[in-house]
C-alpha positions as semicolon CSV with decimal commas, in nm:
position;residue;x (nm);y (nm);z (nm)
1;X;0,273;-0,996;-1,395
2;X;0,343;-0,857;-1,048
3;X;0,062;-0,919;-0,797
4;X;-0,026;-0,769;-0,460
5;X;0,052;-1,100;-0,284
6;X;0,415;-1,075;-0,401
7;X;0,445;-0,717;-0,276
8;X;0,304;-0,818;0,063
9;X;0,545;-1,111;0,084
10;X;0,842;-0,875;0,039
11;X;0,695;-0,607;0,265
12;X;0,607;-0,840;0,550
13;X;0,282;-0,890;0,734
14;X;0,303;-0,624;1,005
15;X;-0,032;-0,448;1,043
16;X;-0,101;-0,130;1,233
17;X;-0,461;-0,093;1,339
18;X;-0,676;0,137;1,547
19;X;-1,035;0,149;1,661
20;X;-1,310;0,392;1,564
21;X;-1,351;0,504;1,926
22;X;-0,987;0,600;1,985
23;X;-0,920;0,972;1,988
24;X;-0,757;1,139;1,692
25;X;-0,478;1,251;1,928
26;X;-0,406;0,888;2,026
27;X;-0,407;0,784;1,659
28;X;-0,163;1,063;1,570
29;X;0,060;0,963;1,860
30;X;0,063;0,600;1,742
31;X;0,129;0,695;1,381
32;X;0,412;0,926;1,486
33;X;0,576;0,672;1,719
34;X;0,548;0,394;1,460
35;X;0,655;0,626;1,174
36;X;0,359;0,524;0,959
37;X;0,120;0,718;0,740
38;X;-0,198;0,520;0,798
39;X;-0,393;0,310;1,043
40;X;-0,641;0,044;0,942
41;X;-0,951;0,098;1,155
42;X;-1,104;-0,228;1,280
43;X;-1,422;-0,298;1,475
44;X;-1,539;-0,645;1,581
45;X;-1,270;-0,799;1,360
46;X;-1,392;-0,614;1,049
47;X;-1,233;-0,335;0,847
48;X;-1,447;-0,025;0,900
49;X;-1,215;0,249;0,773
50;X;-0,875;0,395;0,706
51;X;-0,712;0,687;0,879
52;X;-0,430;0,861;0,695
53;X;-0,250;1,187;0,740
54;X;-0,487;1,332;0,475
55;X;-0,792;1,290;0,703
56;X;-0,597;1,425;1,000
57;X;-0,482;1,735;0,815
58;X;-0,833;1,803;0,686
59;X;-0,969;1,762;1,040
60;X;-0,718;2,003;1,192
61;X;-0,775;2,252;0,912
62;X;-1,155;2,239;0,957
63;X;-1,154;2,244;1,339
64;X;-0,858;2,470;1,414
65;X;-0,823;2,519;1,790
66;X;-1,126;2,295;1,855
67;X;-0,967;1,980;1,707
68;X;-0,924;1,805;2,045
69;X;-1,149;1,521;2,165
70;X;-1,276;1,388;1,832
71;X;-1,285;1,014;1,767
72;X;-1,126;0,844;1,469
73;X;-1,476;0,743;1,355
74;X;-1,565;1,109;1,302
75;X;-1,283;1,170;1,052
76;X;-1,183;0,832;0,904
77;X;-1,247;0,723;0,547
78;X;-1,529;0,476;0,612
79;X;-1,533;0,340;0,255
80;X;-1,169;0,284;0,157
81;X;-1,095;0,128;-0,180
82;X;-0,938;-0,212;-0,123
83;X;-0,761;-0,471;-0,335
84;X;-0,713;-0,848;-0,314
85;X;-0,390;-1,050;-0,306
86;X;-0,455;-1,140;-0,672
87;X;-0,486;-0,779;-0,790
88;X;-0,215;-0,685;-1,039
89;X;0,032;-0,409;-0,962
90;X;-0,093;-0,224;-1,271
91;X;-0,448;-0,225;-1,133
92;X;-0,327;-0,103;-0,791
93;X;-0,146;0,185;-0,960
94;X;-0,460;0,276;-1,156
95;X;-0,677;0,262;-0,842
96;X;-0,431;0,469;-0,638
97;X;-0,411;0,737;-0,905
98;X;-0,786;0,747;-0,979
99;X;-0,881;0,759;-0,609
100;X;-0,590;0,975;-0,487
101;X;-0,518;0,695;-0,239
102;X;-0,172;0,651;-0,093
103;X;-0,273;0,347;0,113
104;X;-0,495;0,052;0,018
105;X;-0,608;-0,232;0,242
106;X;-0,556;-0,579;0,099
107;X;-0,857;-0,799;0,170
108;X;-0,894;-1,171;0,112
109;X;-1,272;-1,189;0,149
110;X;-1,343;-1,047;0,495
111;X;-0,982;-1,102;0,615
112;X;-0,739;-0,810;0,623
113;X;-0,408;-0,929;0,477
114;X;-0,214;-0,603;0,487
115;X;-0,187;-0,254;0,348
116;X;-0,014;-0,152;0,026
117;X;0,127;0,199;0,019
118;X;0,229;0,417;-0,271
119;X;0,588;0,370;-0,148
120;X;0,548;-0,011;-0,152
121;X;0,426;0,011;-0,512
122;X;0,717;0,232;-0,619
123;X;0,970;0,001;-0,454
124;X;0,815;-0,311;-0,611
125;X;0,811;-0,154;-0,957
126;X;1,176;-0,043;-0,929
127;X;1,279;-0,394;-0,816
128;X;1,082;-0,557;-1,101
129;X;1,240;-0,321;-1,355
130;X;1,589;-0,387;-1,217
131;X;1,528;-0,763;-1,241
132;X;1,402;-0,731;-1,599
133;X;1,697;-0,508;-1,688
134;X;1,943;-0,762;-1,545
135;X;1,773;-1,045;-1,734
136;X;1,790;-0,850;-2,061
137;X;2,158;-0,769;-2,004
138;X;2,233;-1,138;-1,937
139;X;2,040;-1,235;-2,250
140;X;2,228;-0,983;-2,463
141;X;2,563;-1,095;-2,316
142;X;2,486;-1,455;-2,416
143;X;2,361;-1,357;-2,764
144;X;2,526;-1,589;-3,022
145;X;2,755;-1,429;-3,280
146;X;2,697;-1,476;-3,655
147;X;2,977;-1,737;-3,676
148;X;2,826;-1,936;-3,385
149;X;2,488;-1,937;-3,559
150;X;2,640;-2,056;-3,887
151;X;2,814;-2,351;-3,720
152;X;2,507;-2,461;-3,522
153;X;2,352;-2,792;-3,641
């Protein structure tokens, strides 16, 4: 069974973080420059929230021309659903779908290990299916014929 730890190992351990006191404009600039869809919001070494393009779009929609000058704290998701390195890929899929979450922090106790995105999940599932498909094809290719089975001791 595919686990979060395996997905993180393939993805790498690069983490993009922000602080609750940074401005939304600075967060958007960072996300744009880094070409990422989320920032993990950390304070005093602890995860305190997630900022994704969903929160940013809602903020801009609600504030219109007055969207300038807000802090990340004022718009971030301050109770993001998280998973552990031992969480199964099936459980991550269920949580993402049930919570409409495209990004999930991976926590090992209080330690942030990474972030799993919907894209990471899709890529991992495709790779796992390709591996399984190749294994099945190899198994079928090596399937003994009826005459080989009859002559086996």
